N, C-alpha and C positions, 0 to 999 in steps of 0.2 A: 601267385597261385600259391595257397598253404599247403603248409609245410606237416600234415597234420592227419590224421586220422581216427576215426570213432565215430562220430557224426555223420551220417546218411545223412540231414539238409547241408551242413556244412563241406563235405563233397561233391552235393549235388551242384552244388554254389559255383563249385571249378568245373563243371561241364560250358557252363559262359563263358566265366576267363579264359582256360583252351581252346574256344572256340575262337574269338576275339582276336588273343593273343597268339595263339600258336596256329592254330591250325590257317583260317584268315591267311593271315600272311602268308603261307605257306603257298596258298592258294594266288594271291596277288603277286607274289613276283615267279616270273617264271623261269629265270632263268637257272643252270645248274648251280653257276658260281656266289649265286644272293639266295635260292638257296643251301647251301655247303653251311655257307655265313651262318645264318638264324641254324640249323645245326648242330656248329661248327658252337655257336655260343650257348644253347642249351648246354651244351655236355660244360660249358664254362662254369652254369652254374648249378650243378648238381640237378639239372629239369632228372635227368637217368631213375635217377635214385627214386627220386617224390613218384615218379610214372609207377617204377618198380613193385614201389610199398605201396601205391594204392589200391596197384592190381592185384597185389596180392592181399592186400583187404578187403579191398568189395570180390574179390573170386574163391574166400574163407566166409561171405557173410550166409546165411541158413537156404536164401537163393539162388547164392552161387557168386553173384553180382548179373543177374539177369529178368530181375524187378522191372514193375512199370519205371521206379523210380531212382536205379541206380543204371538202368543198361543206356540211357544216356552217356554218362559221366565214362563209366567204363569203356565201349564203345572208340568216344573220343581220344578217351588215352590211349590205347592199343592204336587208333592212326597215329595218332603222335608220334610214339614207336617207329609202325613201321614207316611212314613218311620220311620222317626226316634218320633213321638208320638209313635209309634207301637214299640218300644226298650227302652227310654223313659218317666218314669212316668215325673221327672221335668219335661224334653220334655213338656208330652202332658200339663203341671196344665200350665207351660209359655204360651203354646197354647190358654187356656178358661182364663189365665189372661188378653192376647192380647185379650180380647174377638172375636175372632176366630166362634165361636160355630152360629152368628149370621148371619157372613157372609156369611158360611155352607147354616143354612137353608133359609136366602137370594137365593144362588144356585141354589138350591133345589126348590125351589120354583119355582123358574126361572121355570129352566129345565119342570119340572109340568106342569108350565099354556104352554108351549109352544112342549107339547109333544103333536102330534096327539092323540084321543082319542080311533080310530080302528087300532094303533098299537100297 
Protein backbone atom coordinates (compact mmCIF):
# COMPACT_ATOMS: atom_id res chain seq x y z
CA UNK A 1 0.00 0.00 0.00
CA UNK A 2 1.41 3.33 -0.97
CA UNK A 3 2.21 5.46 2.05
CA UNK A 4 1.81 8.86 0.46
CA UNK A 5 -0.92 11.31 -0.39
CA UNK A 6 -1.14 14.02 -2.97
CA UNK A 7 -1.57 12.31 -6.31
CA UNK A 8 -5.12 11.18 -6.97
CA UNK A 9 -4.12 8.58 -9.56
CA UNK A 10 -1.71 6.98 -7.05
CA UNK A 11 -4.40 6.96 -4.42
CA UNK A 12 -6.95 5.45 -6.78
CA UNK A 13 -4.50 2.64 -7.54
CA UNK A 14 -4.69 1.84 -3.85
CA UNK A 15 -8.34 0.84 -4.17
CA UNK A 16 -7.35 -2.21 -6.19
CA UNK A 17 -4.57 -2.99 -3.73
CA UNK A 18 -6.93 -2.70 -0.77
CA UNK A 19 -9.45 -4.92 -2.48
CA UNK A 20 -6.94 -7.65 -3.27
CA UNK A 21 -4.74 -7.51 -0.17
CA UNK A 22 -7.08 -6.39 2.63
CA UNK A 23 -10.78 -6.67 1.77
CA UNK A 24 -10.75 -9.97 -0.12
CA UNK A 25 -8.85 -11.81 2.65
CA UNK A 26 -11.38 -10.55 5.20
CA UNK A 27 -14.15 -12.31 3.29
CA UNK A 28 -12.02 -15.31 2.35
CA UNK A 29 -11.25 -16.17 5.97
CA UNK A 30 -14.48 -16.80 7.81
CA UNK A 31 -13.51 -17.49 11.42
CA UNK A 32 -13.14 -14.77 14.00
CA UNK A 33 -9.63 -15.94 14.91
CA UNK A 34 -8.47 -15.76 11.28
CA UNK A 35 -9.92 -12.29 10.83
CA UNK A 36 -8.47 -11.17 14.15
CA UNK A 37 -5.05 -12.38 13.04
CA UNK A 38 -5.37 -10.28 9.87
CA UNK A 39 -6.50 -7.23 11.85
CA UNK A 40 -3.67 -7.63 14.33
CA UNK A 41 -1.24 -7.82 11.42
CA UNK A 42 -2.65 -4.58 9.99
CA UNK A 43 -2.10 -2.99 13.39
CA UNK A 44 1.49 -4.23 13.45
CA UNK A 45 2.33 -2.76 10.04
CA UNK A 46 0.81 0.68 10.88
CA UNK A 47 -2.08 0.35 8.41
CA UNK A 48 -4.35 2.32 10.76
CA UNK A 49 -2.13 5.39 10.41
CA UNK A 50 -2.02 5.04 6.62
CA UNK A 51 -5.79 4.57 6.40
CA UNK A 52 -6.46 7.57 8.65
CA UNK A 53 -4.03 9.79 6.75
CA UNK A 54 -5.56 8.83 3.41
CA UNK A 55 -9.14 9.28 4.59
CA UNK A 56 -8.20 12.71 5.92
CA UNK A 57 -6.51 13.66 2.65
CA UNK A 58 -9.42 12.49 0.50
CA UNK A 59 -12.01 14.19 2.71
CA UNK A 60 -10.06 17.48 2.53
CA UNK A 61 -10.24 17.53 -1.27
CA UNK A 62 -12.58 20.00 -2.91
CA UNK A 63 -15.12 17.24 -3.58
CA UNK A 64 -14.68 15.78 -0.11
CA UNK A 65 -13.55 12.43 -1.48
CA UNK A 66 -16.89 11.84 -3.17
CA UNK A 67 -15.82 12.35 -6.76
CA UNK A 68 -16.31 9.52 -9.20
CA UNK A 69 -12.60 8.68 -9.17
CA UNK A 70 -11.89 9.09 -5.45
CA UNK A 71 -15.00 7.52 -3.94
CA UNK A 72 -14.07 3.86 -4.57
CA UNK A 73 -10.79 4.30 -2.68
CA UNK A 74 -12.43 6.27 0.14
CA UNK A 75 -15.16 3.63 0.48
CA UNK A 76 -12.64 0.77 0.45
CA UNK A 77 -10.58 2.50 3.13
CA UNK A 78 -13.62 3.04 5.36
CA UNK A 79 -14.62 -0.59 4.80
CA UNK A 80 -11.18 -1.82 5.90
CA UNK A 81 -11.37 0.27 9.05
CA UNK A 82 -14.87 -0.92 9.89
CA UNK A 83 -14.33 -4.60 9.21
CA UNK A 84 -11.01 -5.01 10.96
CA UNK A 85 -11.82 -2.77 13.93
CA UNK A 86 -14.80 -5.04 14.52
CA UNK A 87 -12.65 -8.18 14.80
CA UNK A 88 -9.33 -6.89 16.15
CA UNK A 89 -9.11 -4.88 19.34
CA UNK A 90 -5.47 -4.20 18.51
CA UNK A 91 -6.40 -2.65 15.15
CA UNK A 92 -9.26 -0.69 16.73
CA UNK A 93 -6.85 0.70 19.31
CA UNK A 94 -4.38 1.69 16.58
CA UNK A 95 -7.15 3.51 14.71
CA UNK A 96 -7.89 5.47 17.87
CA UNK A 97 -4.21 6.28 18.32
CA UNK A 98 -4.10 7.42 14.68
CA UNK A 99 -6.86 9.89 15.63
CA UNK A 100 -9.54 8.59 13.33
CA UNK A 101 -12.29 9.58 15.81
CA UNK A 102 -12.07 13.34 15.06
CA UNK A 103 -12.16 12.51 11.33
CA UNK A 104 -15.32 10.44 11.78
CA UNK A 105 -16.92 13.12 13.95
CA UNK A 106 -16.21 15.71 11.25
CA UNK A 107 -17.79 13.38 8.67
CA UNK A 108 -20.90 12.93 10.79
CA UNK A 109 -21.18 16.67 11.38
CA UNK A 110 -20.85 17.38 7.67
CA UNK A 111 -23.45 14.75 6.77
CA UNK A 112 -25.80 16.09 9.45
CA UNK A 113 -25.49 19.60 8.07
CA UNK A 114 -26.00 18.49 4.47
CA UNK A 115 -29.01 16.27 5.21
CA UNK A 116 -32.31 18.02 4.59
CA UNK A 117 -34.37 18.46 7.74
CA UNK A 118 -37.56 17.17 6.17
CA UNK A 119 -35.92 13.94 4.96
